[in-house]
N, C-alpha and C positions, 0 to 999 in steps of 0.2 A: 765740522765747523764749530769752533770753540769761542770765537770772538762774539760777545753779546750784541754788539752793534751790527755785525754781519748777519746774525740770526734775525734781528729785528727787520733789517732790510729785506732779507730773503722772505720773511713772512708777509711782506708787502708786495712781493713779486706777482706779476700776472700769470706766472707759470705754476699751475696747480701742482704738478708733479714735484717741482722744486720745494714748494711749501710743505707738501706731505713728507718728502725725504728729510727735510730739516727736522721736522717733529719726530720722525722715526729715529733719527740719529740721537735723540735725547733719551732713548731707552737706557736704563741703568744709571743715569746721572742722578746726582743728589737733587731731590725735589726743591730744596731750598734755593738752588741755583737756577732752576729751569721753570719753576711754577709760573712765572710771569708769561713765558712763551706758550706754555701749555694752555693756560687760560685764554690767551689771545687766540690760539688756534681753535679752541672750542667754539669760538664765534665766527670761524671762517665761512666763506660763502660756499665752499665745497664740502659735501658730506664725507668725502674720503679723508680730507684733512681733519675734519672734526672727529671722525671715528678714530684716526690715529692718535689724536690728542687724548681722547678718552682712554684708549688702551695704555698709553704712556702713564697717565695719572694713576690708573688702577694698579698697573704693574709695579709702581713705585711704593705700594703699600703705605699710603699716606697716614700720617698721624691725625689726631683729632683737630689740631690747629689748621691743617690744610683742608680737612673735610669741612670745617666751619667756613673757611674762605670760599670753598666750592659752593656751599649752600647759598652764600651771598649772591652768587651769579643768578639765582632764581629771581632776583629782584629786577633784573634787566628786562624791562618791558619792550625795549626797542629791537631786541635781537632774539627772535624765537629759536633760531638754531643754537644760540648759546645756552638758553634756558633748557632746551631739550637735551643738549649734550651733558649739561650738569646733572640733569635728572637721570640720564642713562648711566653716567659714572656712579652716581649714588646707588642706583639699583644694583650695579655690578659689585659695589663694595658690600652690599647686603648689611648684615648685622653689625659690621664694623662702624656703620654710620648711624646706628640706632640712637645713641645718646644725643648727638647733634640734631638729628631729625626731631626727636621728642621736644627738645628745647625750642626749636623753631615752630612747632605746631601751634603755639599761642601767639605767633607774630601778628601785629596789628594789620598787616597787609593781607587782604583776603586772597589776592592772587598767589602770594607766597604760601599761605595755608593750603590752598588748593593743590599747588605743586607738591607740597610736603605730603599731603594725603595720598596723592597719586603715586608718589615714590614709595610710600609705605606699602601701598597695595601692590606695586610692582615687585617689591622685595618679597612680600607675602609672609612675613614672619609673625608668629603669634604674639611676640613681644609688643607689637604695635596695636593689639586689640584694645587695650584700655584707652589709648589715645584716640583711636577711631570711634570708639563708643562715645567718648566725650564730644567728638566732632559731629556726631549726629544732631547735636543741638547748636551747632555753629549758626550765627545769625545770617551768614551768606549761604543761600540755598545750593549754590554750586559746590561749596565745600561739604555741606551735610549730605547732599545726594551722592557725592563721590565717596564719602566715608561709608555710606550704606552699600554702595556698589562693591567696594573693596572688602568689606566684611563678608560679603557673599563669596568673593573670590578666594579669600583665605580659607574659608570652609570650616570654621569652628561652630558647630551647631549650638554651643552654649550661649551664643549671642542672640538667639531667636527671641527670648522674652524682651530684651532691650530693643530689638528692632520693632517688635509689635507695639511696645510702649511708645516708641518714637513715631510709628505710623499713626497712632491715635492722636498724638500731641501736635503733630505738624500737618496742617491741611494743605500745604503746597502740593500741587499735582505732580510737578517734576520730582519732588522728593519722594512722594508716595510711589511713583513709578519705580524709582531706584530701590526702595525698600521691598516692594513686591517681587521685583526681579531677584534681589538678594535672598529673600525667603524661599523662593523657588529653588535656589541652589543649596540651601542649608537645611530646610525642614525635613523631618522624617514624617512619613504618612501617619495621619491621625485626624481627629475631629477638626472641623474648620474653626479656627480661632474667631472669637467674637469681634476682634478688631478688623478682621477681613470681612466678616458678614456685613458690617456696617457700610462697606463700600459697594456691596451688591446693588445693582440697579443704576449705578452711576456710569453712564455709557463710556465716559472718557477712560475708565479703568478696566472696562470689560475684558479686553484681550489679555492684558498683562495679568489680571486677576485670575482668569481661567488658566493661563499658563502656569501661574503659581500653584493653583489647586491641583493641577496635573501632577505636581511634584509632592505636595504636602498633604493632599486631601485623602480621606478615606470614603466609605460609603455615605457619610453625612454630606458629602459634596454633591451627591446626585441631584437633588432638587435644584441647586444653583446652576449646575451644568446643563440640565435639561431645559431650564429657562433660557440658557445661552443658545440652545439650538434654534430658538425662535428670534434671536437678535436680528435687528435690521442691518447690522454691520456684518459683512461677509467675513472679515478678519476675526471678529469675535466668535462667529459661528464655528469657523475652522478651529480656533483655539479651544472652544468648548468640546468639540468632537474629539480632538486629540487628547485633551485632558481626561475626558470620560473613558476613552479607550485605555489610556495608561493605567487609570485606577482599576478598571475592570480586570485587566490582565494580571495585576499584582495582588488582587484581592483573594481572600480565602474562599472556600466553597460557599459558605453561607452568605457572605457579603456579595459574592458574584451572582448568586441567585436573585438577591434583592435588586441588583443593578439590571440584570436581564429582564426581570419583571417590570421594572420602571421603564425600560426602553421599549418593550413590546406593546406598551399602551399606544404607541404611535402607529403600529401596524394598521394599515387601511386608512390612515388619516392623511390630511393634506401636508403634513410635515414631511412625509416620505419623499415626494417629488423634489422638494427643496434640498433634502438630504442627498438625494441621488445626484443633483447638480454639482455637488462638491467633489464628486469622484472624477478627478482628472488623471486618467491612467498614464498619460505621457507627461504629466506635470513634474516640476522640480521638487515639490514637497512630498517626499516619500512617506514621511510619518502620517501626513494627512490622508494620502491614498490608502495606506494600510489600515488606518483607523476607520475610514468610511467603509472600506471593503468588509472589514470584520463586523462592524456594527450593523451594516445592512443585513448580514446573515443573522445576527442576533434578533433584529426586528422581526424577521420572518415574513415580510411583505412580498408576495410573489411578483409585484411590479419591479422589484429590484433585480430580477433575474437578468434583464437585458443589460443594464450597466455592469452587473457582475460578470456577464459573459465577456464584455469588453476587457474587464480586468483579467479574466482567465486567459485571454489571448495575449496578455502582456507578461513577459517572462518574470519580472520581479514580483508580480502580484498573483501569478498563476496558482501557486499552492494555497495561498490564503483565500483566493476567490473560489477555489474548488470546495474548500471547507464551508464557505459561506453559502454557496449554491446548494450544497448537500443539506444545509440547515433549512433551506426554503422548502424542501420536501417535494412531493409530486406536483403541488400547485405551481411551484417555480418552474418545473420542467414543462408543465402544460403551457406556460407562457412562452417558453422557448420553442415549443412545437408549433405554436401559432405563428411565430415570425419566420419559421423555416422556409416556407414557399417563396418568400420575397428576399431571402438573405443571399449574400454573395458566397462564392465557393469556400472561402476561408471560414466564414461563420457557420456554414452548413457542416463542414468537417468538424468544427469544434462542438457543434450540437450533437452530432453522432457520437463523438468521443465522450462527451458528458453523459449521454444516455447509457453508454456502456459502462463507464466507470462508476456511475451512481446507481446502476441497476434499476433503471426506470422502465417498468413494463409497458407504459403507455407509448413508448417510442419504438417498440419492436417492429411494427409495420413500416414506420419511417426508415428504420435501418435496412429492412429488406428492400425497400424501394431504392434506397441510396446505393445499394450494391450495383444498381444498373445506371447510376448517375454518371454521365460522361467524364466529368473532371476527375483525374486520378486521385487528387487529394481527398475528395469526398468518398470515393470508393475505398481508399485505404482506411480511412476512419471508420467507415461502415463495416469493413472486414474485421477490424479490431473489436468494434462494438459487438458484432455478432458473436464473436468468440466469448467475450466477457458475459454476454447475456445468455450464452448457451443455446443459440438458435440453430439447432442441429439440422433443421430443414434447409438451411442455407449452405450446407456443406458442398453439395454438387456445384452450386454457382461459384462458391469460393474456389473450389478446386479448378474450375474452368478458367479462372484468371491466371493460374500459374504459368501457362504457356507463354503469355506475352508480357509477364511482369518483369520489371527491372529488379536489380538486387534489393533495393530498398523496399519495394512493394512485395517482393517475394518473401522477405523476412517477416513482414506483417501477416502475410497469408499463412506461413508456417506457424507463427505464434498463435494465430487464431485456431488453426487446425489442432494444435497441441491441446488447447482448452476444450475444443469440441470433441476430441477423442474420448473424453470422459462421458460424453452424452451418447455418441454413436460411433463405436470403434470400427465398424466394418468398412465404410467408405474411406475412412482415414487410413486404415491398414492397406487398402487396395492402392491408394495413391502413393503410400510410402514404399510399397513394393515396386511400383513403376519407377519411382525416383531412384531406388536402390540399383535398378538395372540400367540407369542412364549412363551415357558416356561422359557426362559432364560432372566433374568433382563437386561443384556447388550443389547439384541435385542430390548427390549421394550424401553430402553433409546434411542437407535438409531431411533426407530419409532417416539419418541417425537420430535427429531431434524428434522426429515423429515416432520412431520405434521406442525411444525413451519414454515418451508420453504414453505409449501403449504397453510399456513394460515388457517389450518383446526382446528378451535376452538373446534368443537364437539368432535373429537377424543382426543384432549389434555385434555378436561374436564374429559374424562373417565380415561385417564392415570394419572392425578393428584390424583386420588383416588386408584392408584395401591397398591397392597399389599407390594411391595418393596419400601423402603424409597428413594433409589437412583433414581428410576423411577419417583417418586413423585417430587423429588427435580429438576430433569431435566425438567419435564413438567411445573412446576411452573415458572422456569426461562424462559422457552420458551414462556409461556403465557405473561410474563412481557414485552417481546420484541415486541409483536404483537399490543399492545395498542388497544385491542378490548373491548369496554365498557361492553359488555354483559358478559365478563369473569371476571369482577371485583369481583363478589360474590364468584367465585371459588377460587380466591386468598385469599379472606377474610377467607374462610373456611380453606385454607391451613395454615393460620396464627395461627391456634390452633392445628396444626398437632402434633401427639405424638413425632415426631422426631425433635430435635432442628435445624438440618441442613435444613429441609424443611421449618420450620417457618422462619428461617433467609432468605432464598431465596425468600419466599413469601413477606416478608417485603421489600426486595430490589425491587422486581417486582412491588409492589404497588407504590413505589416511581417513578419508570420508567413510570408508567401508566399516570401520569400527572393529575389524577382525584382527586379533593379535597375531594371527598366522602371517600377517604381512610384514611383521617386524624384521625378520631375517632378510627377505628380499630388499627391504628398504635399507637395511644396514649395508648390504652390498652396493646399493645405489649411492651411498655416501662416497664411494670411490670413483664415481662417474667422472669423466674428464670435462663435463660441462657443469659449471657452478650453479646454474639454474636448477639442474636436476638434483644436485647435492642439497640445495636449500629446500626444495620441495620435499625431499626425503626426510630431512631433519625436522621440518615442521610437522610432517605426517607422523613421524615417530613420537614427537612431543604430544601429539593428540592421542595416540594410541597407548603410550606408556610414559606419562610425565614423570613418574617417580624414578625412572631409570635414565632419564635423558641427561642428567648432570654428568654421569660417567662418560656418556657418548661425547658430549661437548668437551669435556676435559681432555679426551684423546685427540679431538679435532683441533683445538686451539693452537698448539705449537706450530702447525703447518698451515693453518687456515689464513686466508687473506681475502681482501676485496669483499665480494658479495656474500661469500660463505661466512666470513668473520662477522659481518654486519648482522646476518641472520642469527648467528650464535648469540650475539649480544642482545638482539631483540627477544630471543627465547629466554635468555637468562633474566632479562628485565621482567618478562611476563611471569616468571616464577617468583622473583622478588625476595626470596628468603636469604638468610645469611650465607648459606653455602653457594648460592648462585652469585651473590655479590662478591664473594671471595674470588670466584673465577673472573668476574668482570675486572677486578683489581689487577689481574695478571696481564691485562691488555694495555695497562698504562705505560709499559716499557716498549710498546710497539713503535717501529720506526715511522709508520704511517700516521701523520698527525691527525688525519680525519678520523681514524679509528680510535685514537687516544681521546679526541674530543667527544666522540660518541660514548666511550666508556666513562669519561669524566662526567658527562651530563647525566648518565644513568645513576652514578654514585651520588651526584648532587641532589637528584630527585628523591633518592631513597635513604641515603645515610651520609650526610655531609661530614660526619666525623671521620669517615674513610678518606676524605680529601685531606684532612689534617694528618692522618696516619701516613699518607703517601706524599705529603707536601715536598719532602726533600727530592724525591725522584721527579716530581712534576716540575719543580723549579729548575731541575737540571735538563729538562727537555729543550731541544733546539728550537722549537716553535714558540715564538714570543706570545702568540695568542693564548696558548695553554698556560704559560706563566702568568699572563694578565688575568685570566679567569680564576686561576688558583688563588692569586692575591685577593681578588674581589670576594671569593667564597670564604676565605679565612677571616676576612674582616667582619663577616656576618656571624661568626661563631663566638660563643661566650667564653669567658675565662682569659687568663694571661698567656697560656701556651700558644694559641694562634698568633697573638701579637709578637711573641718572642721569635717564633718561626719566621714571621713576615719580616721582622727587623733583621734577622740573620740573612735572609734571602736578599735583602736590599744591598748588602755588602758586595754581593757577587753579580748583581744584575747589570747587564751592559746595555740593554735597550732603553732608550730615553722615555718612551711612552710608558713602559712597565715601571720604570723607576719613579716617574712622576706620580703614577697611580699609587705605588707603595707609600710614597711620602705623604700623599694626601690622606690615605687611609690611616697611617700611623699618627698623623697630626690630628685627624678627626677623632681618634680614639684616645687621645692624650688626656 
């Protein structure tokens, strides 16, 4: 559609798609001819039409004259869509609009100045910092507050002194909120500035002030934040808690001890119950839940054991809560023991688990009684805890549960017996022998685990020849962990087992043995017809004789593929020396682009100059993604040669996406 009147009429049509299509047709046209229509469409009632108009304008690479005209659209108070489209276009233009924006920053219309400040913040260029600093003293608070906000977003910490000065000079609450928020994004940890100290005690600023201190404060913020724990406003208390925890976690050892000492003064006080109420284990504020969990442990008040138990039962807080409960010591465990009789099945199981993990002697009788508790969850937890606590008198009772245990419970029983074997080997050995004679493969696998705990190589040598491959596999793995030289031959025999899973485990076990005599059998295993066995053999040889592995890999590479090639590359990266990286370079000619990408990434991590050295062959690869990554890597290298190679590659590049990247990179380095 070329007739101007037709275009005007089409833009008045009720058909949204027609209006959008008309604007789309203006792509590539001289902006002098179509600017009228583009600006009209920027104020269209449809966001799709407005978006199309913005794209047409930006793609036309407008000169300063047109940018100035675009900025004038910011004055239109009757059409918010037009103003927003103009702002969006300016942000997309970025630094190209800097001169015109700076000129408009002193406009007498406060609304325009606010839009200009927002656009500068949206672009985020450091060239706007002087203008934004001046705008901190704009008579319109909306403008000054926006300037503070965007200074925080741009992220130049050099503006912190100016922000602090403005904070002291301007008493407007809205402005101070924006400045405190910006300081929280910019400041590096240090002593609390005097300008901020003067705001302490003003409830209106409490939350944002504590948030700010969490980012910029050091140990000198402790008294302010501790006072925040007592705030009547829950939001302020939560902010103080999170800030205190952030500073505690990043402090050095000496400062951390000061923080801990200041917090422990609350132990036993009425502050603790209020603190405990902030722990919402299912709440959306993860940072708060983590902070409260951590700080309750630091406080050391045994009353915190119950809410911390709830946190322990929550997956996202479990590890943190375990540490906190450990910090409470025996007094905290005493509290949990008291609530056990009235607790539900899940909580009882968790208490047993904690007593075992934390080594709480006062819970031993409770664990013994829990072994007879009807709910399986409680009994399983008690079984595990008995093993961890070394309660060898419980072995007969634990063994008695094996008969009716399901697979999950059976695993817990065997794990417990493995631990208890160190305390009293005789009953464990007896049950292991019974299991070894069972007709069920699962029982014989359990026997292998128990014999490993008992270091009984004779029985394991028998089980590694079992008719069931899963038993042989478990036995071979167990032998590998024992490091018994006399069993080396057993593993070498397992290395030619008919089942590849057994051969793989045998190869891994020979590597764990530390015995150089295993090298020759492992070398033979590199010829195995199963790649998993080959990979296990290669890794074990690397562990046993790393100095000789380069020659081994050099011989493998020409024929290697798939999983074996990946393992070769992983081993070469783990070595990381020049000779290893030379071998990685040889993979760049591989037809499998996934392997080339893996080799490329290894070279990028260790020596980007090797990418430059191999740029010609990489740019010749059929996979566009490799050519794209090569271009991006070269652009980050110093000197003129990477640029020359990139420019030459552009001449032969046929993929539009890669060509566009190359052009942008060359233009950016001009």
